[in-house]
C-alpha positions in Angstrom: 0.1 -0.2 0.0 1.2 3.7 -0.6 -0.7 5.1 2.0 0.9 6.4 5.3 1.3 4.3 8.2 -1.6 4.6 10.1 -4.0 4.8 7.1 -2.2 1.6 6.2 -2.8 0.2 9.5 -7.0 1.5 9.4 -7.2 -0.3 5.8 -5.4 -3.4 7.0 -7.9 -3.8 9.9 -10.9 -3.1 7.5 -9.6 -6.0 5.5 -9.3 -8.7 8.1 -12.6 -6.6 10.2 -14.6 -7.0 6.4 -13.2 -10.9 5.9 -15.3 -13.2 6.9 -18.4 -11.0 4.8 -16.0 -12.2 1.8 -15.5 -15.8 3.3 -19.0 -16.5 4.4 -20.4 -15.4 0.9 -17.8 -17.5 -1.1 -18.8 -20.1 0.9 -22.8 -20.0 0.2 -22.1 -18.8 -3.4 -19.7 -22.3 -3.9 -22.7 -24.5 -2.4 -25.2 -23.1 -3.7 -23.3 -23.0 -7.3 -22.3 -26.7 -6.5 -25.9 -27.5 -6.2 -27.1 -26.3 -9.3 -24.5 -28.1 -10.9 -25.4 -31.2 -9.1 -29.0 -31.1 -9.6 -28.7 -30.0 -13.6 -26.1 -32.7 -14.5 -26.1 -36.3 -14.2 -22.1 -36.2 -13.1 -21.6 -34.9 -9.6 -17.5 -35.5 -9.5 -16.7 -31.8 -10.9 -19.1 -30.1 -8.5 -17.8 -31.5 -5.4 -14.0 -31.4 -6.6 -14.3 -28.3 -7.7 -16.5 -27.5 -4.0 -14.0 -29.3 -1.7 -11.2 -26.8 -3.9 -13.3 -24.0 -2.1 -13.6 -25.6 1.0 -10.1 -25.9 1.0 -9.2 -22.0 0.5 -12.1 -21.0 2.4 -10.2 -23.3 5.5 -7.0 -21.4 4.5 -8.1 -17.7 4.7 -10.5 -18.5 7.8 -7.0 -19.7 9.9 -5.2 -16.7 8.2 -7.6 -14.2 9.3 -7.9 -15.9 12.5 -4.3 -15.5 13.5 -4.2 -12.0 12.1 -7.2 -11.2 14.7 -4.9 -12.2 17.4 -2.2 -10.3 16.9 -4.1 -7.3 14.6 -2.0 -4.4 15.4 1.8 -6.2 14.4 0.2 -7.7 11.6 -1.0 -4.4 10.5 2.3 -3.0 10.5 3.9 -5.9 8.9 4.3 -6.4 5.0 4.4 -9.8 4.8 0.7 -10.2 5.9 -0.5 -8.6 3.5 1.6 -11.0 0.7 0.2 -13.2 2.6 -3.2 -12.1 2.1 -2.9 -11.8 -1.2 -1.8 -15.0 -2.1 -4.6 -16.9 -0.1 -7.0 -14.7 -2.0 -5.1 -15.6 -5.1 -6.4 -19.4 -4.4 -9.4 -18.2 -3.5 -9.5 -16.4 -7.0 -8.0 -19.3 -8.5 -10.7 -22.0 -7.5 -13.7 -19.5 -8.3 -12.1 -19.2 -11.6 -11.9 -23.1 -11.8 -15.1 -23.3 -11.1 -15.6 -20.4 -13.9 -14.0 -23.0 -16.7 -15.3 -26.2 -16.0 -19.4 -25.3 -15.1 -19.4 -23.4 -18.6 -22.0 -25.3 -20.7 -23.9 -25.3 -23.7 -27.2 -25.2 -21.6 -28.3 -21.6 -21.2 -29.2 -21.9 -17.8 -25.8 -23.2 -16.4 -23.8 -20.9 -18.1 -25.7 -17.7 -17.1 -25.4 -19.2 -13.0 -21.9 -19.7 -13.4 -21.4 -16.2 -14.7 -23.6 -14.9 -12.9 -21.4 -16.7 -9.3 -18.1 -15.7 -10.5 -18.9 -12.2 -11.4 -20.9 -11.7 -7.7 -18.1 -13.3 -6.1 -15.9 -10.6 -7.5 -18.3 -7.9 -7.0 -18.6 -8.7 -3.2 -15.0 -8.4 -3.2 -14.7 -5.2 -4.3 -15.3 -2.8 -1.2 -13.5 -5.7 1.3 -10.2 -6.8 -0.6 -10.0 -3.4 -2.4 -8.6 -2.0 1.1 -5.3 -3.3 -0.6 -5.4 -3.5 -4.4 -2.5 -6.7 -4.4 -5.3 -8.6 -2.9 -8.2 -7.7 -4.8 -6.2 -7.7 -8.4 -4.8 -11.6 -7.3 -8.6 -12.7 -6.6 -10.5 -11.3 -9.1 -8.0 -11.7 -12.3 -7.8 -15.8 -11.6 -11.3 -15.4 -11.1 -12.8 -14.1 -13.9 -10.3 -13.9 -16.9 -10.0 -17.5 -17.4 -13.9 -17.7 -17.4 -13.3 -14.7 -20.5 -10.7 -16.7 -22.3 -12.8 -19.6 -22.6 -16.1 -18.0 -23.7 -14.1 -16.6 -26.5 -12.2 -19.7 -27.4 -15.8 -21.4 -28.0 -16.5 -18.4 -30.6 -19.8 -17.5 -31.6 -21.7 -14.3 -31.2 -23.1 -15.1 -27.7 -20.0 -16.5 -26.6 -17.9 -13.2 -27.6 -20.6 -10.6 -25.8 -19.9 -12.4 -22.6 -16.3 -12.7 -23.0 -16.2 -9.1 -23.4 -18.8 -8.4 -21.2 -16.9 -10.0 -18.5 -13.8 -7.9 -19.3 -15.4 -5.1 -19.1 -17.0 -6.0 -16.0 -13.5 -6.8 -14.2 -12.7 -3.6 -16.2 -15.2 -1.8 -13.7 -14.9 -3.7 -10.6 -10.9 -2.5 -10.4 -11.9 1.0 -10.9 -14.2 0.6 -8.1 -11.6 -0.9 -6.1 -9.2 1.4 -6.6 -11.3 4.4 -5.8 -12.3 2.6 -2.5 -8.7 2.1 -1.8 -7.6 5.7 -2.5 -10.5 7.0 -0.6 -8.5 7.2 2.9 -5.6 9.6 0.7 -8.5 12.2 0.0 -10.6 12.5 2.8 -9.9 12.0 6.4 -11.7 9.6 8.1 -10.9 10.2 12.1 -12.7 6.8 13.2 -10.5 4.9 10.8 -7.2 6.6 11.6 -7.3 6.8 15.4 -8.8 3.4 15.6 
């Protein structure tokens, strides 16, 4: 982060405090997507394997967040904690990206569920992970880009439009996260700075 230390610490606290919301959203979203895939198709194996992947990243991130909550003041000042968070969110983003690719099918309902779920996860992360842009990018890029590439490679107007839409959506979310990240520089937030 390029913020002064006190603002950086406040943003780190925000990142940790909001993490339970993003973790819960990811877990609920993953269960719903996997259930939809299991109900829709005869072979539940891909959905169950993917759900195990999401579950593993969920447990890693939850353990990391729990550790940082217990040592919040020291963790807020240590750059390596931010790198650990970015790596853990990258794992989660990769898992969602894998789901975005393997669950794309010719069935329109399955495709809508998959694209909506991946986009919803990225949208939800903008205001939580946006406090630390490398963490947000580590999550959003591997979550959306593989799906966009898979859609584009399918060819056809509908798939190309959906691929383009995904890339535009990603650009908008990066812009929103960047604005959120810059907010402490441009405004004084006494409650955040003095916490």
